[in-house]
ROZA-65933 format. One record per atom (N, C-alpha, C, O): residue number from 1; x, y, z. Coordinates in pm, whole numbers. Layout:
! ROZA-65933
<node><n>NUM</n><x>X</x><y>Y</y><z>Z</z></node>
...
END
This chain:
! ROZA-65933
<node><n>1</n><x>10008</x><y>11380</y><z>8311</z></node>
<node><n>1</n><x>9911</x><y>11298</y><z>8236</z></node>
<node><n>1</n><x>9840</x><y>11409</y><z>8144</z></node>
<node><n>1</n><x>9805</x><y>11519</y><z>8188</z></node>
<node><n>2</n><x>9827</x><y>11371</y><z>8026</z></node>
<node><n>2</n><x>9758</x><y>11479</y><z>7921</z></node>
<node><n>2</n><x>9600</x><y>11472</y><z>7933</z></node>
<node><n>2</n><x>9530</x><y>11561</y><z>7885</z></node>
<node><n>3</n><x>9551</x><y>11369</y><z>7997</z></node>
<node><n>3</n><x>9398</x><y>11355</y><z>7978</z></node>
<node><n>3</n><x>9348</x><y>11333</y><z>8115</z></node>
<node><n>3</n><x>9409</x><y>11265</y><z>8198</z></node>
<node><n>4</n><x>9225</x><y>11399</y><z>8140</z></node>
<node><n>4</n><x>9152</x><y>11364</y><z>8284</z></node>
<node><n>4</n><x>9009</x><y>11341</y><z>8245</z></node>
<node><n>4</n><x>8960</x><y>11386</y><z>8141</z></node>
<node><n>5</n><x>8947</x><y>11273</y><z>8329</z></node>
<node><n>5</n><x>8798</x><y>11270</y><z>8329</z></node>
<node><n>5</n><x>8747</x><y>11323</y><z>8456</z></node>
<node><n>5</n><x>8791</x><y>11277</y><z>8561</z></node>
<node><n>6</n><x>8654</x><y>11422</y><z>8455</z></node>
<node><n>6</n><x>8610</x><y>11497</y><z>8571</z></node>
<node><n>6</n><x>8543</x><y>11407</y><z>8659</z></node>
<node><n>6</n><x>8547</x><y>11426</y><z>8780</z></node>
<node><n>7</n><x>8472</x><y>11295</y><z>8600</z></node>
<node><n>7</n><x>8395</x><y>11180</y><z>8673</z></node>
<node><n>7</n><x>8486</x><y>11132</y><z>8772</z></node>
<node><n>7</n><x>8445</x><y>11104</y><z>8885</z></node>
<node><n>8</n><x>8617</x><y>11118</y><z>8735</z></node>
<node><n>8</n><x>8707</x><y>11039</y><z>8830</z></node>
<node><n>8</n><x>8772</x><y>11126</y><z>8930</z></node>
<node><n>8</n><x>8864</x><y>11083</y><z>9000</z></node>
<node><n>9</n><x>8722</x><y>11258</y><z>8941</z></node>
<node><n>9</n><x>8782</x><y>11345</y><z>9047</z></node>
<node><n>9</n><x>8672</x><y>11372</y><z>9153</z></node>
<node><n>9</n><x>8561</x><y>11415</y><z>9122</z></node>
<node><n>10</n><x>8711</x><y>11345</y><z>9277</z></node>
<node><n>10</n><x>8607</x><y>11366</y><z>9387</z></node>
<node><n>10</n><x>8599</x><y>11508</y><z>9409</z></node>
<node><n>10</n><x>8703</x><y>11574</y><z>9409</z></node>
<node><n>11</n><x>8487</x><y>11560</y><z>9426</z></node>
<node><n>11</n><x>8465</x><y>11709</y><z>9457</z></node>
<node><n>11</n><x>8520</x><y>11731</y><z>9618</z></node>
<node><n>11</n><x>8515</x><y>11643</y><z>9703</z></node>
<node><n>12</n><x>8564</x><y>11844</y><z>9635</z></node>
<node><n>12</n><x>8622</x><y>11880</y><z>9765</z></node>
<node><n>12</n><x>8545</x><y>12021</y><z>9794</z></node>
<node><n>12</n><x>8538</x><y>12113</y><z>9712</z></node>
<node><n>13</n><x>8486</x><y>12021</y><z>9931</z></node>
<node><n>13</n><x>8418</x><y>12152</y><z>9961</z></node>
<node><n>13</n><x>8539</x><y>12231</y><z>10025</z></node>
<node><n>13</n><x>8595</x><y>12187</y><z>10125</z></node>
<node><n>14</n><x>8578</x><y>12348</y><z>9963</z></node>
<node><n>14</n><x>8678</x><y>12440</y><z>9987</z></node>
<node><n>14</n><x>8637</x><y>12530</y><z>10101</z></node>
<node><n>14</n><x>8698</x><y>12539</y><z>10207</z></node>
<node><n>15</n><x>8526</x><y>12597</y><z>10066</z></node>
<node><n>15</n><x>8456</x><y>12681</y><z>10165</z></node>
<node><n>15</n><x>8313</x><y>12633</y><z>10178</z></node>
<node><n>15</n><x>8270</x><y>12558</y><z>10090</z></node>
<node><n>16</n><x>8242</x><y>12664</y><z>10266</z></node>
<node><n>16</n><x>8094</x><y>12621</y><z>10276</z></node>
<node><n>16</n><x>8021</x><y>12658</y><z>10149</z></node>
<node><n>16</n><x>8013</x><y>12776</y><z>10114</z></node>
<node><n>17</n><x>7961</x><y>12545</y><z>10071</z></node>
<node><n>17</n><x>7891</x><y>12567</y><z>9963</z></node>
<node><n>17</n><x>7951</x><y>12570</y><z>9836</z></node>
<node><n>17</n><x>7884</x><y>12583</y><z>9733</z></node>
<node><n>18</n><x>8098</x><y>12554</y><z>9838</z></node>
<node><n>18</n><x>8166</x><y>12565</y><z>9713</z></node>
<node><n>18</n><x>8240</x><y>12436</y><z>9710</z></node>
<node><n>18</n><x>8326</x><y>12404</y><z>9793</z></node>
<node><n>19</n><x>8197</x><y>12359</y><z>9603</z></node>
<node><n>19</n><x>8229</x><y>12210</y><z>9569</z></node>
<node><n>19</n><x>8335</x><y>12213</y><z>9458</z></node>
<node><n>19</n><x>8288</x><y>12246</y><z>9349</z></node>
<node><n>20</n><x>8460</x><y>12189</y><z>9460</z></node>
<node><n>20</n><x>8543</x><y>12197</y><z>9344</z></node>
<node><n>20</n><x>8622</x><y>12063</y><z>9306</z></node>
<node><n>20</n><x>8666</x><y>11984</y><z>9389</z></node>
<node><n>21</n><x>8631</x><y>12053</y><z>9181</z></node>
<node><n>21</n><x>8741</x><y>11950</y><z>9114</z></node>
<node><n>21</n><x>8839</x><y>12021</y><z>9050</z></node>
<node><n>21</n><x>8806</x><y>12110</y><z>8972</z></node>
<node><n>22</n><x>8967</x><y>11992</y><z>9073</z></node>
<node><n>22</n><x>9069</x><y>12060</y><z>9023</z></node>
<node><n>22</n><x>9167</x><y>11985</y><z>8931</z></node>
<node><n>22</n><x>9194</x><y>11867</y><z>8954</z></node>
<node><n>23</n><x>9217</x><y>12049</y><z>8830</z></node>
<node><n>23</n><x>9304</x><y>11988</y><z>8735</z></node>
<node><n>23</n><x>9425</x><y>12085</y><z>8729</z></node>
<node><n>23</n><x>9408</x><y>12206</y><z>8716</z></node>
<node><n>24</n><x>9537</x><y>12033</y><z>8739</z></node>
<node><n>24</n><x>9668</x><y>12118</y><z>8745</z></node>
<node><n>24</n><x>9769</x><y>12078</y><z>8635</z></node>
<node><n>24</n><x>9794</x><y>11960</y><z>8607</z></node>
<node><n>25</n><x>9828</x><y>12190</y><z>8573</z></node>
<node><n>25</n><x>9929</x><y>12162</y><z>8471</z></node>
<node><n>25</n><x>10055</x><y>12226</y><z>8559</z></node>
<node><n>25</n><x>10051</x><y>12250</y><z>8680</z></node>
<node><n>26</n><x>10156</x><y>12245</y><z>8479</z></node>
<node><n>26</n><x>10290</x><y>12283</y><z>8546</z></node>
<node><n>26</n><x>10259</x><y>12425</y><z>8583</z></node>
<node><n>26</n><x>10316</x><y>12469</y><z>8682</z></node>
<node><n>27</n><x>10174</x><y>12506</y><z>8514</z></node>
<node><n>27</n><x>10164</x><y>12643</y><z>8522</z></node>
<node><n>27</n><x>10027</x><y>12698</y><z>8573</z></node>
<node><n>27</n><x>10024</x><y>12808</y><z>8628</z></node>
<node><n>28</n><x>9921</x><y>12629</y><z>8556</z></node>
<node><n>28</n><x>9789</x><y>12663</y><z>8567</z></node>
<node><n>28</n><x>9699</x><y>12564</y><z>8634</z></node>
<node><n>28</n><x>9707</x><y>12444</y><z>8612</z></node>
<node><n>29</n><x>9604</x><y>12623</y><z>8722</z></node>
<node><n>29</n><x>9510</x><y>12514</y><z>8795</z></node>
<node><n>29</n><x>9368</x><y>12570</y><z>8720</z></node>
<node><n>29</n><x>9337</x><y>12686</y><z>8692</z></node>
<node><n>30</n><x>9305</x><y>12465</y><z>8701</z></node>
<node><n>30</n><x>9162</x><y>12486</y><z>8652</z></node>
<node><n>30</n><x>9061</x><y>12438</y><z>8755</z></node>
<node><n>30</n><x>9072</x><y>12321</y><z>8793</z></node>
<node><n>31</n><x>8965</x><y>12513</y><z>8804</z></node>
<node><n>31</n><x>8883</x><y>12465</y><z>8919</z></node>
<node><n>31</n><x>8739</x><y>12447</y><z>8854</z></node>
<node><n>31</n><x>8691</x><y>12543</y><z>8795</z></node>
<node><n>32</n><x>8682</x><y>12348</y><z>8862</z></node>
<node><n>32</n><x>8547</x><y>12328</y><z>8822</z></node>
<node><n>32</n><x>8447</x><y>12318</y><z>8946</z></node>
<node><n>32</n><x>8445</x><y>12219</y><z>9019</z></node>
<node><n>33</n><x>8367</x><y>12427</y><z>8962</z></node>
<node><n>33</n><x>8289</x><y>12436</y><z>9086</z></node>
<node><n>33</n><x>8151</x><y>12424</y><z>9072</z></node>
<node><n>33</n><x>8095</x><y>12483</y><z>8980</z></node>
<node><n>34</n><x>8090</x><y>12356</y><z>9152</z></node>
<node><n>34</n><x>7941</x><y>12347</y><z>9179</z></node>
<node><n>34</n><x>7908</x><y>12419</y><z>9308</z></node>
<node><n>34</n><x>7948</x><y>12375</y><z>9416</z></node>
<node><n>35</n><x>7831</x><y>12536</y><z>9297</z></node>
<node><n>35</n><x>7815</x><y>12626</y><z>9424</z></node>
<node><n>35</n><x>7668</x><y>12616</y><z>9464</z></node>
<node><n>35</n><x>7581</x><y>12622</y><z>9378</z></node>
<node><n>36</n><x>7640</x><y>12602</y><z>9584</z></node>
<node><n>36</n><x>7515</x><y>12599</y><z>9636</z></node>
<node><n>36</n><x>7445</x><y>12736</y><z>9635</z></node>
<node><n>36</n><x>7508</x><y>12832</y><z>9679</z></node>
<node><n>37</n><x>7318</x><y>12753</y><z>9589</z></node>
<node><n>37</n><x>7264</x><y>12878</y><z>9602</z></node>
<node><n>37</n><x>7273</x><y>12956</y><z>9748</z></node>
<node><n>37</n><x>7256</x><y>12893</y><z>9853</z></node>
<node><n>38</n><x>7297</x><y>13081</y><z>9747</z></node>
<node><n>38</n><x>7322</x><y>13147</y><z>9870</z></node>
<node><n>38</n><x>7468</x><y>13140</y><z>9936</z></node>
<node><n>38</n><x>7492</x><y>13212</y><z>10032</z></node>
<node><n>39</n><x>7568</x><y>13052</y><z>9884</z></node>
<node><n>39</n><x>7684</x><y>13038</y><z>9920</z></node>
<node><n>39</n><x>7757</x><y>13181</y><z>9911</z></node>
<node><n>39</n><x>7734</x><y>13261</y><z>9821</z></node>
<node><n>40</n><x>7843</x><y>13203</y><z>10009</z></node>
<node><n>40</n><x>7918</x><y>13323</y><z>10007</z></node>
<node><n>40</n><x>8076</x><y>13295</y><z>9997</z></node>
<node><n>40</n><x>8136</x><y>13215</y><z>10068</z></node>
<node><n>41</n><x>8135</x><y>13378</y><z>9893</z></node>
<node><n>41</n><x>8275</x><y>13371</y><z>9887</z></node>
<node><n>41</n><x>8343</x><y>13493</y><z>9960</z></node>
<node><n>41</n><x>8356</x><y>13598</y><z>9897</z></node>
<node><n>42</n><x>8383</x><y>13485</y><z>10076</z></node>
<node><n>42</n><x>8439</x><y>13603</y><z>10154</z></node>
<node><n>42</n><x>8533</x><y>13676</y><z>10078</z></node>
<node><n>42</n><x>8595</x><y>13622</y><z>9986</z></node>
<node><n>43</n><x>8552</x><y>13819</y><z>10113</z></node>
<node><n>43</n><x>8644</x><y>13892</y><z>10043</z></node>
<node><n>43</n><x>8796</x><y>13855</y><z>10080</z></node>
<node><n>43</n><x>8838</x><y>13853</y><z>10195</z></node>
<node><n>44</n><x>8873</x><y>13825</y><z>9968</z></node>
<node><n>44</n><x>9005</x><y>13788</y><z>9989</z></node>
<node><n>44</n><x>9065</x><y>13830</y><z>9867</z></node>
<node><n>44</n><x>9006</x><y>13884</y><z>9773</z></node>
<node><n>45</n><x>9214</x><y>13797</y><z>9877</z></node>
<node><n>45</n><x>9289</x><y>13813</y><z>9756</z></node>
<node><n>45</n><x>9408</x><y>13703</y><z>9746</z></node>
<node><n>45</n><x>9443</x><y>13637</y><z>9844</z></node>
<node><n>46</n><x>9458</x><y>13691</y><z>9639</z></node>
<node><n>46</n><x>9589</x><y>13588</y><z>9633</z></node>
<node><n>46</n><x>9660</x><y>13638</y><z>9506</z></node>
<node><n>46</n><x>9613</x><y>13713</y><z>9420</z></node>
<node><n>47</n><x>9790</x><y>13577</y><z>9512</z></node>
<node><n>47</n><x>9879</x><y>13644</y><z>9405</z></node>
<node><n>47</n><x>9842</x><y>13583</y><z>9255</z></node>
<node><n>47</n><x>9899</x><y>13618</y><z>9151</z></node>
<node><n>48</n><x>9754</x><y>13503</y><z>9261</z></node>
<node><n>48</n><x>9727</x><y>13427</y><z>9127</z></node>
<node><n>48</n><x>9616</x><y>13519</y><z>9046</z></node>
<node><n>48</n><x>9519</x><y>13569</y><z>9103</z></node>
<node><n>49</n><x>9643</x><y>13533</y><z>8906</z></node>
<node><n>49</n><x>9559</x><y>13595</y><z>8828</z></node>
<node><n>49</n><x>9451</x><y>13480</y><z>8811</z></node>
<node><n>49</n><x>9477</x><y>13360</y><z>8814</z></node>
<node><n>50</n><x>9320</x><y>13539</y><z>8792</z></node>
<node><n>50</n><x>9201</x><y>13440</y><z>8802</z></node>
<node><n>50</n><x>9099</x><y>13474</y><z>8695</z></node>
<node><n>50</n><x>9047</x><y>13585</y><z>8695</z></node>
<node><n>51</n><x>9067</x><y>13385</y><z>8606</z></node>
<node><n>51</n><x>8966</x><y>13420</y><z>8512</z></node>
<node><n>51</n><x>8844</x><y>13325</y><z>8546</z></node>
<node><n>51</n><x>8863</x><y>13203</y><z>8545</z></node>
<node><n>52</n><x>8723</x><y>13377</y><z>8574</z></node>
<node><n>52</n><x>8600</x><y>13311</y><z>8614</z></node>
<node><n>52</n><x>8501</x><y>13328</y><z>8509</z></node>
<node><n>52</n><x>8466</x><y>13436</y><z>8462</z></node>
<node><n>53</n><x>8450</x><y>13182</y><z>8467</z></node>
<node><n>53</n><x>8333</x><y>13186</y><z>8370</z></node>
<node><n>53</n><x>8221</x><y>13117</y><z>8442</z></node>
<node><n>53</n><x>8239</x><y>13013</y><z>8506</z></node>
<node><n>54</n><x>8102</x><y>13180</y><z>8429</z></node>
<node><n>54</n><x>7971</x><y>13116</y><z>8468</z></node>
<node><n>54</n><x>7930</x><y>13034</y><z>8368</z></node>
<node><n>54</n><x>7904</x><y>13081</y><z>8257</z></node>
<node><n>55</n><x>7918</x><y>12900</y><z>8394</z></node>
<node><n>55</n><x>7868</x><y>12801</y><z>8305</z></node>
<node><n>55</n><x>7711</x><y>12783</y><z>8324</z></node>
<node><n>55</n><x>7640</x><y>12746</y><z>8231</z></node>
<node><n>56</n><x>7666</x><y>12808</y><z>8438</z></node>
<node><n>56</n><x>7517</x><y>12803</y><z>8481</z></node>
<node><n>56</n><x>7495</x><y>12882</y><z>8608</z></node>
<node><n>56</n><x>7571</x><y>12889</y><z>8705</z></node>
<node><n>57</n><x>7368</x><y>12945</y><z>8590</z></node>
<node><n>57</n><x>7327</x><y>13002</y><z>8710</z></node>
<node><n>57</n><x>7375</x><y>13166</y><z>8719</z></node>
<node><n>57</n><x>7426</x><y>13221</y><z>8621</z></node>
<node><n>58</n><x>7356</x><y>13230</y><z>8835</z></node>
<node><n>58</n><x>7402</x><y>13366</y><z>8848</z></node>
<node><n>58</n><x>7491</x><y>13389</y><z>8971</z></node>
<node><n>58</n><x>7457</x><y>13339</y><z>9079</z></node>
<node><n>59</n><x>7598</x><y>13459</y><z>8962</z></node>
<node><n>59</n><x>7689</x><y>13483</y><z>9059</z></node>
<node><n>59</n><x>7702</x><y>13633</y><z>9063</z></node>
<node><n>59</n><x>7712</x><y>13703</y><z>8961</z></node>
<node><n>60</n><x>7702</x><y>13682</y><z>9194</z></node>
<node><n>60</n><x>7746</x><y>13817</y><z>9208</z></node>
<node><n>60</n><x>7887</x><y>13820</y><z>9258</z></node>
<node><n>60</n><x>7927</x><y>13762</y><z>9359</z></node>
<node><n>61</n><x>7968</x><y>13905</y><z>9165</z></node>
<node><n>61</n><x>8106</x><y>13898</y><z>9203</z></node>
<node><n>61</n><x>8142</x><y>14051</y><z>9210</z></node>
<node><n>61</n><x>8106</x><y>14134</y><z>9126</z></node>
<node><n>62</n><x>8224</x><y>14081</y><z>9329</z></node>
<node><n>62</n><x>8283</x><y>14196</y><z>9364</z></node>
<node><n>62</n><x>8427</x><y>14200</y><z>9340</z></node>
<node><n>62</n><x>8502</x><y>14123</y><z>9401</z></node>
<node><n>63</n><x>8476</x><y>14297</y><z>9246</z></node>
<node><n>63</n><x>8628</x><y>14298</y><z>9242</z></node>
<node><n>63</n><x>8656</x><y>14423</y><z>9245</z></node>
<node><n>63</n><x>8598</x><y>14508</y><z>9177</z></node>
<node><n>64</n><x>8761</x><y>14446</y><z>9336</z></node>
<node><n>64</n><x>8814</x><y>14582</y><z>9376</z></node>
<node><n>64</n><x>8695</x><y>14678</y><z>9381</z></node>
<node><n>64</n><x>8691</x><y>14781</y><z>9313</z></node>
<node><n>65</n><x>8597</x><y>14640</y><z>9466</z></node>
<node><n>65</n><x>8482</x><y>14731</y><z>9500</z></node>
<node><n>65</n><x>8364</x><y>14734</y><z>9379</z></node>
<node><n>65</n><x>8253</x><y>14781</y><z>9404</z></node>
<node><n>66</n><x>8393</x><y>14687</y><z>9263</z></node>
<node><n>66</n><x>8296</x><y>14695</y><z>9163</z></node>
<node><n>66</n><x>8195</x><y>14561</y><z>9166</z></node>
<node><n>66</n><x>8244</x><y>14449</y><z>9174</z></node>
<node><n>67</n><x>8071</x><y>14577</y><z>9161</z></node>
<node><n>67</n><x>7988</x><y>14465</y><z>9173</z></node>
<node><n>67</n><x>7923</x><y>14442</y><z>9044</z></node>
<node><n>67</n><x>7874</x><y>14533</y><z>8977</z></node>
<node><n>68</n><x>7922</x><y>14304</y><z>9006</z></node>
<node><n>68</n><x>7857</x><y>14277</y><z>8883</z></node>
<node><n>68</n><x>7785</x><y>14139</y><z>8909</z></node>
<node><n>68</n><x>7830</x><y>14052</y><z>8983</z></node>
<node><n>69</n><x>7669</x><y>14131</y><z>8841</z></node>
<node><n>69</n><x>7601</x><y>13986</y><z>8833</z></node>
<node><n>69</n><x>7634</x><y>13932</y><z>8713</z></node>
<node><n>69</n><x>7609</x><y>13990</y><z>8607</z></node>
<node><n>70</n><x>7702</x><y>13798</y><z>8721</z></node>
<node><n>70</n><x>7767</x><y>13740</y><z>8599</z></node>
<node><n>70</n><x>7668</x><y>13624</y><z>8573</z></node>
<node><n>70</n><x>7646</x><y>13544</y><z>8664</z></node>
<node><n>71</n><x>7607</x><y>13612</y><z>8456</z></node>
<node><n>71</n><x>7517</x><y>13514</y><z>8430</z></node>
<node><n>71</n><x>7598</x><y>13407</y><z>8330</z></node>
<node><n>71</n><x>7717</x><y>13419</y><z>8301</z></node>
<node><n>72</n><x>7522</x><y>13315</y><z>8289</z></node>
<node><n>72</n><x>7567</x><y>13199</y><z>8202</z></node>
<node><n>72</n><x>7622</x><y>13270</y><z>8079</z></node>
<node><n>72</n><x>7556</x><y>13346</y><z>8009</z></node>
<node><n>73</n><x>7772</x><y>13232</y><z>8056</z></node>
<node><n>73</n><x>7853</x><y>13275</y><z>7955</z></node>
<node><n>73</n><x>7924</x><y>13398</y><z>7975</z></node>
<node><n>73</n><x>7989</x><y>13456</y><z>7887</z></node>
<node><n>74</n><x>7907</x><y>13441</y><z>8113</z></node>
<node><n>74</n><x>7981</x><y>13586</y><z>8153</z></node>
<node><n>74</n><x>8108</x><y>13533</y><z>8207</z></node>
<node><n>74</n><x>8123</x><y>13423</y><z>8260</z></node>
<node><n>75</n><x>8208</x><y>13638</y><z>8186</z></node>
<node><n>75</n><x>8345</x><y>13601</y><z>8229</z></node>
<node><n>75</n><x>8404</x><y>13722</y><z>8299</z></node>
<node><n>75</n><x>8370</x><y>13833</y><z>8255</z></node>
<node><n>76</n><x>8480</x><y>13716</y><z>8391</z></node>
<node><n>76</n><x>8546</x><y>13810</y><z>8481</z></node>
<node><n>76</n><x>8690</x><y>13763</y><z>8480</z></node>
<node><n>76</n><x>8730</x><y>13646</y><z>8477</z></node>
<node><n>77</n><x>8763</x><y>13879</y><z>8483</z></node>
<node><n>77</n><x>8913</x><y>13863</y><z>8506</z></node>
<node><n>77</n><x>8944</x><y>13930</y><z>8621</z></node>
<node><n>77</n><x>8905</x><y>14046</y><z>8633</z></node>
<node><n>78</n><x>9018</x><y>13868</y><z>8721</z></node>
<node><n>78</n><x>9056</x><y>13911</y><z>8851</z></node>
<node><n>78</n><x>9209</x><y>13930</y><z>8859</z></node>
<node><n>78</n><x>9273</x><y>13827</y><z>8874</z></node>
<node><n>79</n><x>9278</x><y>14048</y><z>8851</z></node>
<node><n>79</n><x>9406</x><y>14045</y><z>8846</z></node>
<node><n>79</n><x>9464</x><y>13992</y><z>8989</z></node>
<node><n>79</n><x>9397</x><y>14004</y><z>9091</z></node>
<node><n>80</n><x>9591</x><y>13935</y><z>8990</z></node>
<node><n>80</n><x>9658</x><y>13895</y><z>9109</z></node>
<node><n>80</n><x>9649</x><y>14006</y><z>9212</z></node>
<node><n>80</n><x>9637</x><y>14124</y><z>9180</z></node>
<node><n>81</n><x>9654</x><y>13960</y><z>9342</z></node>
<node><n>81</n><x>9651</x><y>14042</y><z>9453</z></node>
<node><n>81</n><x>9546</x><y>14160</y><z>9467</z></node>
<node><n>81</n><x>9571</x><y>14268</y><z>9521</z></node>
<node><n>82</n><x>9426</x><y>14123</y><z>9410</z></node>
<node><n>82</n><x>9314</x><y>14209</y><z>9399</z></node>
<node><n>82</n><x>9193</x><y>14161</y><z>9485</z></node>
<node><n>82</n><x>9141</x><y>14051</y><z>9465</z></node>
<node><n>83</n><x>9149</x><y>14245</y><z>9581</z></node>
<node><n>83</n><x>9027</x><y>14197</y><z>9666</z></node>
<node><n>83</n><x>8914</x><y>14162</y><z>9581</z></node>
<node><n>83</n><x>8885</x><y>14233</y><z>9485</z></node>
<node><n>84</n><x>8849</x><y>14056</y><z>9610</z></node>
<node><n>84</n><x>8740</x><y>14006</y><z>9553</z></node>
<node><n>84</n><x>8651</x><y>13924</y><z>9646</z></node>
<node><n>84</n><x>8703</x><y>13866</y><z>9741</z></node>
<node><n>85</n><x>8507</x><y>13916</y><z>9621</z></node>
<node><n>85</n><x>8424</x><y>13840</y><z>9693</z></node>
<node><n>85</n><x>8306</x><y>13805</y><z>9603</z></node>
<node><n>85</n><x>8295</x><y>13863</y><z>9495</z></node>
<node><n>86</n><x>8216</x><y>13713</y><z>9643</z></node>
<node><n>86</n><x>8096</x><y>13679</y><z>9579</z></node>
<node><n>86</n><x>7998</x><y>13609</y><z>9641</z></node>
<node><n>86</n><x>8019</x><y>13561</y><z>9752</z></node>
<node><n>87</n><x>7888</x><y>13595</y><z>9584</z></node>
<node><n>87</n><x>7766</x><y>13513</y><z>9638</z></node>
<node><n>87</n><x>7681</x><y>13456</y><z>9517</z></node>
<node><n>87</n><x>7650</x><y>13520</y><z>9416</z></node>
<node><n>88</n><x>7651</x><y>13331</y><z>9546</z></node>
<node><n>88</n><x>7567</x><y>13262</y><z>9453</z></node>
<node><n>88</n><x>7427</x><y>13302</y><z>9456</z></node>
<node><n>88</n><x>7356</x><y>13276</y><z>9553</z></node>
<node><n>89</n><x>7384</x><y>13368</y><z>9352</z></node>
<node><n>89</n><x>7239</x><y>13411</y><z>9360</z></node>
<node><n>89</n><x>7150</x><y>13283</y><z>9334</z></node>
<node><n>89</n><x>7037</x><y>13279</y><z>9381</z></node>
<node><n>90</n><x>7198</x><y>13185</y><z>9263</z></node>
<node><n>90</n><x>7127</x><y>13060</y><z>9238</z></node>
<node><n>90</n><x>7234</x><y>12969</y><z>9263</z></node>
<node><n>90</n><x>7346</x><y>13005</y><z>9298</z></node>
<node><n>91</n><x>7193</x><y>12824</y><z>9241</z></node>
<node><n>91</n><x>7293</x><y>12729</y><z>9225</z></node>
<node><n>91</n><x>7382</x><y>12767</y><z>9088</z></node>
<node><n>91</n><x>7331</x><y>12815</y><z>8986</z></node>
<node><n>92</n><x>7503</x><y>12742</y><z>9101</z></node>
<node><n>92</n><x>7597</x><y>12779</y><z>8996</z></node>
<node><n>92</n><x>7688</x><y>12667</y><z>8966</z></node>
<node><n>92</n><x>7715</x><y>12580</y><z>9048</z></node>
<node><n>93</n><x>7740</x><y>12673</y><z>8830</z></node>
<node><n>93</n><x>7852</x><y>12597</y><z>8800</z></node>
<node><n>93</n><x>7940</x><y>12708</y><z>8729</z></node>
<node><n>93</n><x>7903</x><y>12777</y><z>8633</z></node>
<node><n>94</n><x>8054</x><y>12712</y><z>8787</z></node>
<node><n>94</n><x>8171</x><y>12797</y><z>8751</z></node>
<node><n>94</n><x>8295</x><y>12733</y><z>8714</z></node>
<node><n>94</n><x>8326</x><y>12624</y><z>8763</z></node>
<node><n>95</n><x>8367</x><y>12791</y><z>8631</z></node>
<node><n>95</n><x>8512</x><y>12749</y><z>8601</z></node>
<node><n>95</n><x>8602</x><y>12855</y><z>8628</z></node>
<node><n>95</n><x>8587</x><y>12966</y><z>8577</z></node>
<node><n>96</n><x>8703</x><y>12826</y><z>8713</z></node>
<node><n>96</n><x>8807</x><y>12929</y><z>8749</z></node>
<node><n>96</n><x>8935</x><y>12870</y><z>8681</z></node>
<node><n>96</n><x>8965</x><y>12750</y><z>8686</z></node>
<node><n>97</n><x>9009</x><y>12966</y><z>8616</z></node>
<node><n>97</n><x>9147</x><y>12944</y><z>8566</z></node>
<node><n>97</n><x>9244</x><y>13022</y><z>8656</z></node>
<node><n>97</n><x>9233</x><y>13143</y><z>8672</z></node>
<node><n>98</n><x>9336</x><y>12951</y><z>8712</z></node>
<node><n>98</n><x>9447</x><y>13031</y><z>8794</z></node>
<node><n>98</n><x>9579</x><y>13025</y><z>8732</z></node>
<node><n>98</n><x>9631</x><y>12917</y><z>8704</z></node>
<node><n>99</n><x>9635</x><y>13138</y><z>8710</z></node>
<node><n>99</n><x>9795</x><y>13127</y><z>8704</z></node>
<node><n>99</n><x>9868</x><y>13217</y><z>8799</z></node>
<node><n>99</n><x>9819</x><y>13325</y><z>8832</z></node>
<node><n>100</n><x>9981</x><y>13177</y><z>8843</z></node>
<node><n>100</n><x>10030</x><y>13061</y><z>8837</z></node>
<node><n>100</n><x>9948</x><y>12937</y><z>8908</z></node>
<node><n>100</n><x>9852</x><y>12967</y><z>8979</z></node>
<node><n>101</n><x>9979</x><y>12816</y><z>8894</z></node>
<node><n>101</n><x>9922</x><y>12705</y><z>8966</z></node>
<node><n>101</n><x>9899</x><y>12733</y><z>9116</z></node>
<node><n>101</n><x>9974</x><y>12796</y><z>9190</z></node>
<node><n>102</n><x>9775</x><y>12673</y><z>9151</z></node>
<node><n>102</n><x>9738</x><y>12700</y><z>9284</z></node>
<node><n>102</n><x>9776</x><y>12571</y><z>9367</z></node>
<node><n>102</n><x>9708</x><y>12468</y><z>9370</z></node>
<node><n>103</n><x>9899</x><y>12592</y><z>9435</z></node>
<node><n>103</n><x>9942</x><y>12478</y><z>9505</z></node>
<node><n>103</n><x>9857</x><y>12438</y><z>9629</z></node>
<node><n>103</n><x>9858</x><y>12323</y><z>9674</z></node>
<node><n>104</n><x>9784</x><y>12541</y><z>9680</z></node>
<node><n>104</n><x>9686</x><y>12508</y><z>9806</z></node>
<node><n>104</n><x>9562</x><y>12421</y><z>9758</z></node>
<node><n>104</n><x>9487</x><y>12371</y><z>9842</z></node>
<node><n>105</n><x>9540</x><y>12403</y><z>9617</z></node>
<node><n>105</n><x>9437</x><y>12334</y><z>9576</z></node>
<node><n>105</n><x>9478</x><y>12193</y><z>9536</z></node>
<node><n>105</n><x>9396</x><y>12120</y><z>9480</z></node>
<node><n>106</n><x>9597</x><y>12153</y><z>9562</z></node>
<node><n>106</n><x>9663</x><y>12024</y><z>9529</z></node>
<node><n>106</n><x>9582</x><y>11918</y><z>9619</z></node>
<node><n>106</n><x>9612</x><y>11799</y><z>9616</z></node>
END
């Protein structure tokens, strides 16, 4: 289907405090996150390339040991198989784009 309405997609809490709505194409997954203030993204890696955009709030992101605070309009690129972690310093709205598609978010 070419068109989606996020209002029609139920959010799913993937890890505590991270509520996501997911849209999938044949090759890409887009995740729309509402993140509770103080929520922790444990250090992990995955084979997917990830582009994270902060739409609202402040998110502390660690990529391969480098720590940055990303604010509204900030973008981070996380290569596949790279350790990364994060913490919501405030309530946040984030958008992640993953390539290839995230089958685990189906």
